[in-house]
C-alpha positions as CSV (number, residue, x, y, z in Angstrom):
1,M,0.1,-0.3,-0.4
2,S,0.9,3.3,-1.0
3,Q,1.5,6.2,1.2
4,D,-1.3,8.1,-1.2
5,D,-3.4,4.7,-0.4
6,A,-3.0,5.0,3.2
7,P,-6.8,5.1,5.5
8,V,-7.2,8.8,6.1
9,G,-5.9,9.7,9.6
10,H,-3.5,6.8,10.0
11,Q,-0.4,8.2,7.9
12,L,1.0,11.7,9.6
13,N,3.5,13.5,7.5
14,R,4.3,16.9,8.4
15,P,7.1,18.9,6.8
16,E,10.8,18.5,8.8
17,R,11.4,22.3,9.1
18,Y,8.2,22.5,11.0
19,P,7.8,19.7,13.6
20,D,5.7,21.1,15.9
21,L,3.5,24.0,16.5
22,A,5.6,26.1,18.0
23,T,8.5,26.3,15.1
24,L,5.5,27.0,12.5
25,L,4.0,30.0,14.4
26,E,8.0,31.3,14.9
27,E,8.0,30.9,11.5
28,I,5.0,32.8,10.5
29,R,6.0,35.8,12.7
30,R,9.3,36.0,10.8
31,K,7.7,35.6,7.4
32,P,3.9,36.5,7.8
33,G,3.8,38.1,4.1
34,M,5.1,34.4,3.1
35,F,2.7,32.4,4.8
36,L,-0.5,34.7,5.3
37,G,-0.3,37.4,2.6
38,S,0.3,40.2,5.2
39,M,1.1,40.7,8.9
40,A,-2.8,40.4,10.3
41,I,-4.0,39.2,13.0
42,T,-7.4,37.6,11.4
43,R,-5.0,35.5,8.4
44,L,-3.1,34.2,11.6
45,C,-6.8,33.2,13.1
46,H,-7.9,32.0,9.8
47,F,-4.7,29.7,9.2
48,L,-4.8,28.4,12.8
49,D,-8.4,27.4,11.7
50,G,-7.2,25.9,8.7
51,I,-5.1,23.8,10.4
52,E,-7.4,22.8,13.1
53,F,-10.1,22.0,10.1
54,A,-7.6,19.9,8.7
55,E,-6.9,18.0,11.6
56,E,-10.3,17.2,12.7
57,I,-11.7,16.6,8.8
58,H,-9.0,14.1,8.6
59,K,-9.6,12.5,12.2
60,L,-5.9,12.7,13.4
61,P,-5.6,11.3,16.9
62,A,-6.1,13.5,19.7
63,E,-1.7,13.0,20.6
64,A,-1.2,14.0,16.4
65,R,-2.9,17.1,16.6
66,W,-1.1,20.3,17.1
67,I,-4.3,23.0,17.6
68,R,-6.0,21.5,20.4
69,P,-5.2,21.5,23.4
70,W,-3.0,23.9,23.2
71,R,-5.7,26.5,22.0
72,D,-7.4,25.7,24.5
73,D,-5.1,26.1,27.0
74,F,-3.6,29.4,25.4
75,E,-7.0,30.6,25.3
76,E,-7.6,30.4,29.0
77,W,-4.7,32.1,30.1
78,V,-4.9,34.8,27.3
79,A,-8.8,35.4,29.1
80,A,-7.0,34.9,32.6
81,N,-4.5,37.6,32.0
82,Y,-5.6,40.2,29.3
83,N,-9.5,39.6,29.9
84,A,-10.5,41.1,33.1
85,S,-13.7,42.1,31.3
86,R,-14.4,38.0,30.8
87,W,-15.5,39.3,27.2
88,T,-16.5,36.2,25.1
89,L,-13.8,36.6,22.6
90,S,-11.2,34.2,21.3
91,S,-7.0,35.6,21.8
92,F,-7.6,36.8,18.3
93,S,-10.4,38.7,18.5
94,L,-9.2,40.4,21.8
95,A,-5.8,41.5,20.6
96,Y,-7.7,43.3,17.1
97,L,-10.0,45.2,19.5
98,S,-7.2,46.0,22.1
99,A,-5.2,46.9,19.3
100,R,-8.0,49.7,18.2
101,F,-9.1,47.3,15.0
102,S,-5.1,47.8,13.7
103,E,-4.3,44.1,12.0
104,E,-0.6,44.7,12.1
105,E,-1.0,45.9,15.6
106,G,-3.8,43.0,16.7
107,F,-0.9,40.6,15.1
108,R,1.8,42.3,17.4
109,L,0.2,41.8,20.3
110,W,-1.1,38.3,20.0
111,Y,2.6,37.6,19.7
112,R,3.6,39.2,23.0
113,W,0.9,37.0,24.7
114,Y,2.1,34.0,23.1
115,D,5.8,34.9,24.3
116,E,4.5,35.2,27.9
117,Y,2.5,32.5,27.7
118,Q,5.2,30.5,26.4
119,A,7.6,31.6,29.0
120,S,4.5,30.8,31.9
121,R,4.9,27.4,30.7
122,R,9.1,26.8,30.8
123,E,8.7,28.3,34.4
124,S,6.0,25.6,35.3
């Protein structure tokens, strides 16, 4: 059976240059135009939504998925640290709103939160 004939959800091939989500997110930060077309928080959101959709539709096992449970944990962390009003907003929407509707500033703000989140996880 060739790789193309493998049952959906049973073959996981990730490019070696992006072995995990953290590596991919760093590359997106460095080259947003290459991945997203421009530095825009809504485009980053949709890009990650696309990965999550692909993981779901191809029925990847939980241990092979990138987006969940990371996204749930990150969203909870952002809400606890930056959403005092407890608005029902994702981290992407909150960054966009907090950056006064600037796509680029929202992108930068989201990555500042991401860096803080990553640092807090290394400390614990």
